C-alpha positions as CSV (number, residue, x, y, z in Angstrom):
1,M,-10.5,-9.0,0.3
2,R,-7.3,-11.0,0.5
3,A,-6.2,-9.5,-2.8
4,L,-6.8,-5.9,-1.4
5,S,-4.7,-6.7,1.6
6,V,-2.0,-8.0,-0.7
7,I,-2.1,-4.9,-2.8
8,L,-1.9,-2.7,0.3
9,A,1.1,-4.5,1.7
10,L,3.0,-4.6,-1.6
11,F,2.4,-1.0,-2.4
12,L,3.4,0.2,1.0
13,A,6.6,-1.7,0.4
14,S,7.1,0.0,-2.9
15,F,6.6,3.5,-1.4
16,K,9.6,2.9,0.9
17,A,11.6,2.1,-2.2
18,A,10.8,5.4,-4.0
19,G,14.0,7.3,-3.1
20,I,17.4,7.0,-4.5
21,A,19.9,5.7,-2.0
22,A,23.5,6.6,-1.8
23,A,24.5,2.9,-2.3
24,L,22.5,0.6,-4.5
25,P,20.5,-2.0,-2.5
26,S,21.5,-5.6,-2.6
27,P,19.1,-8.6,-2.0
28,S,20.6,-9.1,1.5
29,D,19.6,-5.5,2.5
30,G,15.9,-6.5,2.6
31,L,13.6,-3.5,3.0
32,R,15.9,-1.2,4.9
33,P,17.1,0.8,1.8
34,F,13.4,1.5,1.1
35,A,12.7,2.9,4.5
36,D,15.8,5.0,4.6
37,A,15.1,6.5,1.1
38,I,11.6,7.8,1.8
39,A,11.8,8.6,5.5
40,H,9.7,11.8,6.2
41,K,8.7,12.1,2.5
42,T,5.4,11.7,0.8
43,V,5.6,9.0,-1.9
44,S,3.1,8.7,-4.7
45,L,2.9,5.9,-7.2
46,R,0.7,3.9,-9.6
47,Y,0.6,0.1,-9.5
48,S,-0.8,-3.0,-11.1
49,F,-1.0,-6.4,-9.5
50,N,-1.7,-10.0,-10.4
51,V,-2.5,-12.6,-7.7
52,E,-2.6,-16.3,-8.6
53,D,-3.1,-18.9,-6.0
54,G,-3.9,-22.0,-8.1
55,A,-7.7,-22.0,-7.7
56,A,-8.3,-18.3,-8.5
57,S,-6.7,-15.2,-9.8
58,S,-7.3,-11.5,-9.6
59,A,-5.8,-8.5,-11.2
60,G,-6.1,-4.7,-10.9
61,E,-4.5,-1.4,-10.7
62,G,-4.6,1.7,-8.6
63,T,-2.6,4.4,-6.8
64,L,-0.9,4.8,-3.5
65,V,0.2,7.8,-1.4
66,Y,2.3,7.0,1.6
67,R,4.1,9.0,4.3
68,D,5.6,7.7,7.6
69,G,2.9,5.0,8.1
70,A,-0.1,7.1,6.9
71,Y,-1.5,6.2,3.5
72,A,-4.3,6.5,0.9
73,L,-4.6,3.4,-1.4
74,S,-7.1,3.3,-4.2
75,C,-8.1,0.2,-6.2
76,G,-11.0,0.3,-8.6
77,N,-14.0,1.8,-6.7
78,L,-12.4,1.3,-3.3
79,L,-10.3,3.7,-1.2
80,F,-8.4,2.9,2.0
81,C,-7.1,5.8,4.1
82,N,-5.2,5.9,7.4
83,D,-4.1,9.3,8.8
84,G,-2.9,7.8,12.1
85,S,-6.1,8.3,14.1
86,S,-8.8,7.2,11.7
87,Q,-8.9,4.3,9.2
88,W,-11.4,4.8,6.4
89,T,-12.7,2.0,4.0
90,V,-14.7,3.6,1.2
91,D,-16.7,2.0,-1.6
92,F,-17.5,4.7,-4.1
93,S,-19.9,2.5,-6.2
94,A,-22.1,1.9,-3.1
95,A,-21.6,5.4,-1.6
96,E,-20.6,3.6,1.7
97,A,-17.8,4.3,4.1
98,V,-16.6,2.7,7.4
99,V,-14.4,4.7,9.7
100,D,-12.6,3.2,12.7
101,N,-9.8,4.0,15.2
102,A,-6.4,3.6,13.8
103,Q,-2.7,4.4,14.4
104,R,0.2,4.9,12.0
105,V,1.9,1.7,11.2
106,D,5.3,1.3,9.5
107,F,4.6,-1.7,7.4
108,L,8.2,-1.8,6.2
109,S,10.1,-2.3,9.5
110,D,10.9,-5.8,8.4
111,E,9.9,-8.3,5.7
112,S,7.9,-10.5,8.1
113,A,5.7,-7.5,9.1
114,L,5.0,-6.8,5.5
115,L,4.2,-10.4,4.7
116,S,1.9,-10.8,7.7
117,L,-0.4,-8.1,6.3
118,F,-1.6,-10.6,3.8
119,N,-1.3,-13.8,5.8
120,V,1.9,-15.1,4.1
121,R,3.8,-16.7,6.9
122,D,6.4,-18.7,5.0
123,P,6.9,-17.6,1.4
124,L,9.0,-19.7,-0.9
125,L,10.6,-16.6,-2.3
126,V,10.3,-12.8,-2.1
127,Q,12.1,-11.0,-4.9
128,V,12.4,-7.3,-5.3
129,S,13.5,-5.8,-8.7
130,Y,14.8,-2.3,-8.9
131,V,14.9,0.3,-11.7
132,P,18.5,-0.1,-12.9
133,G,21.0,2.2,-11.1
134,T,18.5,3.3,-8.4
135,S,16.8,2.1,-5.2
136,L,13.4,2.6,-6.9
137,V,11.2,-0.5,-6.7
138,R,10.0,-1.7,-10.1
139,K,8.5,-5.1,-9.2
140,I,7.9,-7.3,-6.2
141,D,7.3,-11.0,-6.8
142,I,6.2,-13.3,-3.9
143,R,6.1,-17.0,-4.6
144,L,3.9,-18.9,-2.2
145,R,4.6,-22.3,-0.8
146,G,1.9,-24.7,-2.2
147,G,1.8,-22.8,-5.4
148,G,0.8,-19.3,-6.4
149,D,2.3,-16.0,-7.1
150,I,1.7,-12.4,-6.1
151,I,3.2,-9.9,-8.6
152,L,3.2,-6.1,-8.1
153,N,4.5,-3.7,-10.8
154,V,5.2,-0.1,-9.7
155,S,5.3,2.9,-12.0
156,D,5.2,6.7,-11.8
157,I,6.9,7.1,-8.4
158,S,7.4,10.6,-7.1
159,L,8.6,12.1,-3.8
160,Q,7.5,15.3,-2.0
161,E,9.0,16.8,1.1
162,E,5.7,18.2,2.5
163,E,2.5,16.4,3.6
164,V,-0.7,17.8,2.2
165,E,-3.4,18.4,4.9
166,G,-6.1,15.8,4.7
167,Q,-4.6,13.6,2.0
168,F,-4.8,10.5,4.3
169,S,-8.4,11.0,5.4
170,F,-11.8,10.9,3.7
171,D,-14.5,13.5,3.7
172,P,-17.8,12.5,2.0
173,A,-18.7,16.2,1.5
174,S,-15.8,16.3,-0.9
175,F,-17.7,14.1,-3.3
176,P,-21.0,16.1,-4.1
177,Q,-21.7,13.7,-7.0
178,Q,-22.6,11.2,-4.3
179,E,-25.5,12.8,-2.4
180,D,-26.4,10.1,0.1
181,W,-23.3,8.6,1.7
182,F,-23.9,5.9,4.2
183,V,-21.2,6.2,6.8
184,T,-20.6,3.7,9.6
185,D,-18.5,5.3,12.4
186,L,-17.1,2.7,14.7
187,R,-14.8,5.1,16.6
188,Q,-17.3,5.8,19.4
189,V,-18.3,2.1,19.7
190,K,-15.1,0.9,21.3
């Protein structure tokens, strides 16, 4: 589950980087050029990741769609959606979904907020690589104190001005190939 949190955090960072800024970002700019480039735009991208922490490693790939704190992140048979009011965690292979209350969160307000998503409090190094001549993120490399590395590669980035209705929520009826969805709704519990 830590790997999925890492993936989510890294991809949300890469969405912010999808626009072309007027001035090219420098390492001292942090995440601000990303946030400025994609403000009020829908960003779509493909990603691959590799997490190594000494004892174990994991790798995978998926897609991310992000707009102003709302997102839909896929990784293998899993889908994570947040439309600002509901947070969905969906496992397609088990035909199970959990929905809970949520709010939109701008994960890229600062580097420490991004790192806290996957419990990295004091990284040794965070390095962002850009597509030459742009502010498009190509790679994020996080070196962990005590050993380990989290590497995220980003590709196929696109920007759209409009938000598509329902793209950050989940509807089991939209997947008729799965007849018997088991949905746990925690929104009324709290």
